[in-house]
N, C-alpha and C positions, 0 to 999 in steps of 0.2 A: 586559481587553484588548479592543481593537476588532475588529470584523468584518474590517476591512482588514488588521490585523496578523495575524489568523488565516489569511487568504487567502495572505498572503506566506509564512507558515510552511508551509502545504500545498504551495505552488508550489516552495519550496526543498526540502521533503521529497521531492516527486516527482522533482526534479532529482537528489537524492542516490541514489534508486533507479536513475535513468538512468545515473548515474556508477558504479553497482555498488559504492557506498561504504557498507558496513555501519555503520561508526562514525558517519558523518554521518547516516544514517537514524536510528540510535538516539539521536543528540544532540537530535533534535526530540521525543523521546518521554519521558514521565515514567518514573521507575524502576519504578513499579507499573502501567505501561501494560497495557491489554488489546488484543490484536490478534485479531479474529475474522474469519477468512476464510470466510464463510458459503458453502458448506454444511459446512465442516470444523469441528473443535473449536477453541474459543478458546485462544490462548496468553496466559499471564499473566506479566508481569514481563520485564525486559530479558534475563534469562538464557534463557528459553524462546524469546523473539522472536529473539535472536541466533542460537540454534541453527537455527531455521527459515531465517533470512536467510543463514547460512553455507552451508546446503545448497542453497537456491534460487538466491541470487545467485552462489554459488560455482560453480554449474553453468551460469550464464548467460553468453553471449557478448555479448548486448545486451538492453536493456530500454527501452521507450518508453511513456510515459503521455501520450496526447493528450487534454488536458482540453477537453471540448466545452462544458460548462456548470458554473458554480460558483454556489452559493447560500451565503451566510454570515450569521451573526449573532454576538453576543458570546460564545456558548458553543460553536458548532459551524460546520463547513464541510461542505457536501455537494458532491461532484463527480460528474458524469457523464463517463465516460472511455471511450476505446478503448485497451486495453493490448496491446502487442505484445512478444513475447519470442523470443529465440533461445536454446534450452537444449540444449547439446550438438548432437545430430543432429536435434532437433525445433525447428521454427519455428512460432510461433503468431502470427497477425496479427489485429488489431482485435477483441479480445475485449471485448464490452460489459461495463462494470463501473460500479456505483454505489458510491461510497465515502462514508462518514460519519465525520468526524473530530470528536471532542469534546475540549475543552481544560480544563486545570486552571487555578487562579488564577495560576500562574507562566507561563502561555502555552505549556505543553508539551502534546503530544497525549497524552491519558490513555486514550481509547478510540478504536479505529479498527475500523470494520466495513466489510467489502468484500462486496458482493453480486454474484454472477455465476452463470451456469448451468454446472454441471460437465459436462453433456453437450456444450454448445457448446465448452467448453475442449478436450475430447477430440476432438470433430469437427473443430476448427480446427487440430489438430496438437499440442496440449499433451500432455505425458506423464501417465500415470495418477498420481493423487494421492489421498490420503485413506485 
């Protein structure tokens, strides 16, 4: 798959998050995908990832991924983003996040790592996690 195709997938994947659509999010991921929200423990496979998404997006009123920078090649896409969430009574705006998306031969996201500062998450209004 081309770098451009992977960029389109990541853009659609981020839109599925903004739509709070768990099934759409998972449709872009391989069955054995690994989602590692650093500094938390990695989630392996769609069942574990679905469980996280159900809890997180189920509590969300809104989600926005503002993509500032994208770098891509034939195996991965790297995004620099500002993520904002409204989770119940908590609102968090413009959390700096670096996301790395790796793809399998079928063009599905097989590994997704998100790097953010947990203290910044809490300081900006995010609920305690981890």
